[in-house]
C-alpha positions in Angstrom: 96.6 -14.2 -76.5 99.3 -12.0 -78.1 100.0 -8.3 -77.5 102.1 -5.4 -78.4 102.1 -4.7 -82.2 101.2 -1.5 -83.9 99.0 -3.2 -86.4 95.8 -4.7 -85.1 95.1 -7.0 -88.1 96.5 -10.6 -87.7 98.4 -11.9 -90.7 96.7 -14.4 -93.0 96.3 -17.8 -91.3 96.9 -16.4 -87.8 94.5 -16.5 -85.0 93.5 -13.8 -82.4 96.5 -14.8 -80.2 98.5 -12.3 -82.3 96.4 -9.4 -81.0 97.4 -9.8 -77.4 101.1 -10.2 -77.7 103.3 -7.9 -75.6 107.0 -7.0 -75.9 109.3 -8.0 -73.1 113.0 -7.5 -72.3 114.6 -9.3 -69.3 118.1 -8.9 -67.9 117.6 -12.4 -66.4 117.0 -13.9 -69.8 120.3 -12.3 -71.0 122.2 -13.9 -68.2 120.5 -17.2 -68.7 121.3 -17.1 -72.4 125.0 -16.5 -71.6 124.9 -19.5 -69.2 123.3 -21.7 -71.8 126.0 -20.9 -74.2 128.4 -22.7 -71.9 126.3 -25.9 -72.2 125.2 -28.3 -69.6 127.1 -31.1 -67.9 127.9 -34.0 -70.2 125.3 -36.3 -68.4 122.6 -33.9 -69.5 123.7 -34.1 -73.1 125.2 -31.5 -75.5 123.6 -28.4 -76.6 121.9 -29.2 -79.9 119.3 -27.2 -81.8 118.5 -23.9 -80.0 117.4 -20.3 -80.5 119.1 -18.0 -77.9 117.3 -15.0 -76.6 116.6 -13.0 -74.8 112.8 -13.1 -75.5 111.4 -9.8 -76.7 107.7 -10.7 -76.7 105.2 -13.0 -75.1 101.9 -14.8 -75.5 99.3 -16.0 -73.0 98.1 -19.4 -74.2 94.6 -20.5 -73.2 94.4 -23.4 -70.7 93.8 -25.9 -73.4 96.5 -24.7 -75.8 99.7 -26.5 -76.8 102.6 -24.5 -78.1 105.4 -26.1 -80.2 108.7 -24.9 -81.7 110.0 -26.9 -84.6 113.7 -27.5 -85.0 116.2 -29.8 -86.8 118.3 -32.2 -84.8 122.0 -31.6 -85.2 123.3 -34.9 -83.8 122.2 -38.5 -83.9 121.5 -39.9 -80.3 119.1 -39.5 -77.4 117.4 -36.2 -76.9 117.5 -36.0 -73.1 116.5 -32.4 -72.2 114.5 -29.5 -73.3 114.2 -25.9 -72.2 112.2 -22.8 -73.0 111.2 -19.4 -71.4 107.9 -19.0 -69.6 106.3 -16.8 -66.9 104.2 -18.5 -64.2 101.1 -16.6 -63.3 100.2 -18.6 -60.2 97.9 -21.6 -60.2 98.6 -25.2 -59.1 98.7 -27.2 -62.4 101.8 -29.0 -63.5 103.5 -28.6 -66.9 104.0 -31.0 -69.8 107.0 -30.9 -72.2 107.2 -33.3 -75.1 109.1 -34.0 -78.2 106.8 -34.6 -81.2 107.3 -35.5 -84.8 106.5 -33.2 -87.8 104.8 -34.1 -91.0 106.0 -33.5 -94.6 105.2 -29.9 -94.5 107.0 -29.3 -91.2 103.8 -29.0 -89.2 103.9 -30.7 -85.7 101.9 -33.9 -85.2 100.4 -35.7 -82.2 103.0 -38.4 -82.4 104.9 -38.1 -79.2 108.5 -39.4 -79.0 109.3 -38.3 -75.4 107.3 -36.7 -72.7 107.9 -35.4 -69.1 105.8 -33.8 -66.4 107.3 -30.8 -64.6 106.0 -30.3 -61.2 104.4 -26.9 -60.5 106.2 -26.5 -57.3 109.6 -26.7 -59.1 108.7 -23.7 -61.3 109.1 -20.2 -59.6 106.5 -17.5 -59.9 107.3 -14.9 -62.6 109.8 -15.2 -65.4 112.0 -18.4 -65.5 113.5 -21.0 -67.9 111.5 -24.2 -67.5 113.6 -27.4 -68.0 112.2 -30.8 -68.9 114.3 -34.0 -68.4 113.2 -37.0 -70.4 113.7 -40.2 -68.4 112.8 -42.1 -71.6 114.7 -39.9 -74.2 113.6 -39.5 -77.9 115.9 -41.2 -80.4 116.8 -38.7 -83.0 118.8 -38.6 -86.2 120.9 -35.6 -87.4 118.8 -33.7 -89.9 115.4 -34.9 -88.5 112.8 -32.2 -88.0 110.9 -32.4 -84.7 109.0 -30.2 -82.3 109.4 -29.1 -78.7 106.0 -28.9 -77.2 105.1 -27.0 -73.9 101.6 -27.0 -72.3 100.0 -26.5 -68.9 96.8 -28.4 -69.1 93.9 -26.7 -67.4 95.7 -23.5 -66.5 97.2 -20.3 -68.0 100.7 -19.1 -68.2 102.8 -16.8 -70.4 105.2 -18.2 -73.1 108.1 -15.7 -73.5 109.4 -15.9 -77.1 111.1 -14.0 -79.9 109.6 -12.1 -82.8 110.9 -11.6 -86.3 111.7 -15.3 -86.8 115.5 -15.2 -86.0 116.0 -19.0 -86.0 115.3 -22.0 -88.2 111.9 -23.7 -87.5 109.0 -21.7 -86.2 106.4 -21.6 -83.6 103.0 -23.3 -83.8 100.0 -23.6 -81.4 97.0 -25.9 -81.1 93.9 -24.7 -79.3 92.0 -27.2 -77.2 93.4 -30.2 -79.0 92.7 -28.9 -82.5 95.1 -28.8 -85.5 98.5 -27.0 -85.2 98.6 -23.6 -86.7 101.8 -21.8 -87.7 102.9 -18.5 -86.3 105.7 -17.9 -88.8 107.3 -14.8 -87.4 107.8 -16.1 -83.9 110.2 -18.6 -82.3 110.6 -20.0 -78.8 113.7 -19.0 -76.9 114.6 -22.6 -76.5 117.3 -25.3 -76.4 117.3 -29.1 -76.7 120.2 -31.4 -75.6 121.3 -34.6 -77.2 123.5 -37.4 -75.8 125.3 -38.5 -79.0 125.2 -42.1 -79.9 128.6 -44.0 -80.0 127.2 -46.9 -82.2 129.3 -47.3 -85.3 129.6 -49.9 -88.1 132.7 -51.3 -89.7 132.6 -51.3 -93.5 134.8 -52.5 -96.2 138.5 -53.5 -95.8 140.7 -52.6 -98.8 144.1 -54.2 -99.0 147.2 -52.8 -100.6 149.3 -55.9 -101.4 152.2 -54.0 -102.7 152.7 -52.2 -99.4 151.2 -54.8 -97.1 148.7 -52.5 -95.6 144.9 -52.3 -95.3 142.4 -49.4 -95.2 139.5 -49.9 -92.8 136.4 -47.9 -93.4 134.3 -47.0 -90.4 130.8 -45.4 -90.5 130.3 -42.8 -87.8 127.0 -41.4 -86.7 128.5 -38.1 -85.2 131.6 -36.1 -85.1 134.3 -37.5 -82.8 137.6 -39.3 -82.5 138.5 -42.6 -84.0 141.5 -44.7 -83.1 142.9 -48.1 -83.8 145.2 -50.2 -81.6 146.3 -53.7 -80.9 149.4 -55.9 -80.6 151.5 -55.4 -83.6 149.1 -52.8 -85.0 150.0 -49.4 -86.3 146.9 -47.4 -87.3 147.0 -44.0 -89.0 144.5 -41.7 -90.5 142.9 -38.3 -90.1 140.8 -39.5 -87.3 143.8 -40.4 -85.1 145.1 -36.8 -85.1 141.8 -34.9 -85.2 138.9 -34.7 -82.7 136.7 -33.0 -85.2 136.1 -35.9 -87.6 132.7 -35.5 -89.2 129.9 -38.0 -89.3 130.0 -40.4 -92.1 132.7 -42.8 -93.4 136.2 -42.4 -92.0 139.2 -44.5 -92.7 142.0 -46.0 -90.7 145.2 -47.2 -92.5 146.3 -50.4 -90.8 150.0 -51.5 -90.8 151.8 -54.2 -89.1 154.8 -53.5 -86.7 157.3 -55.5 -84.6 157.0 -59.2 -84.8 153.8 -59.0 -86.9 155.7 -56.9 -89.5 158.6 -59.3 -89.6 156.1 -62.2 -90.2 154.4 -60.3 -92.9 157.7 -59.6 -94.7 158.7 -63.3 -94.3 155.5 -65.1 -95.3 153.5 -62.4 -97.2 150.6 -62.5 -94.8 149.7 -61.9 -91.2 146.5 -61.6 -89.1 146.0 -58.6 -86.8 143.3 -58.0 -84.2 142.5 -54.3 -84.2 140.6 -52.6 -81.5 138.7 -49.8 -83.1 137.6 -47.1 -80.6 135.1 -44.4 -81.4 134.3 -41.5 -79.1 131.7 -39.1 -80.3 132.4 -35.5 -79.2 130.9 -35.0 -75.7 129.9 -38.7 -75.5 131.1 -42.0 -74.2 133.6 -44.2 -76.2 132.8 -47.6 -77.6 135.2 -50.2 -79.0 134.8 -53.0 -81.5 137.4 -55.8 -82.2 138.1 -56.3 -85.9 140.2 -59.0 -87.5 142.3 -57.7 -90.3 144.4 -59.9 -92.6 147.3 -58.1 -94.3 148.8 -59.5 -97.5 152.0 -58.5 -99.2 153.5 -59.5 -102.5 157.0 -60.9 -102.0 
């Protein structure tokens, strides 16, 4: 139940939880927010969607409630970790954290993409930032709207959140397995972390027969670095010199050099084996071998 507002009448569509909300300010939360800004180790993913605190209000969900914060994924990859602010009020029940889908209106659904149990013994009494690591991560796509769900089946706790809706998405709750109801002026103090995918596809190859070059189009799922290399290969393009290439199509200009260039100038054609390497920002590199045939008008 929610506490702490001057008005005692809940907004339209809101349940009685609004009436028992209470304001909170925590120096610990400020410190945790500063640490969060630095991001986790790469193995735990990159900071993706988030709503930094500190929390300034709280709600006491009933034992059967499920609370969800909706958000939009910023990267394509595996969502490996979720975090939010809670206060443990004793008890012995474990916690559940899940990633769920949303419907066309942005309301959370019961379709679970990833789930983890958080042992009660690992959560300290009082205020803390609860962390869920998904052993089987949720596959997400940049721009996809999802929900971060937290619950403690059979037992009460306090969800420490933020009023006045400072972030995209919003808070929802479901009482005893019922439909999710929106609380539009509240947001979790939360963060999710995504390990960006390094899977990419090679598109069209466009040849310039006058210059004897080829432009290779590569479709990238996330920002990162793209390079081309190989024997007799000279690859150039924005991706070679920039580590902030955006997601989408990128191009590499392929030229021959050394013996391959001499053969091209003598015969008007040459075959190159190009190693195309893509490294998403904060992720692992992947390489594909592409055969490129250069032609030149003599």
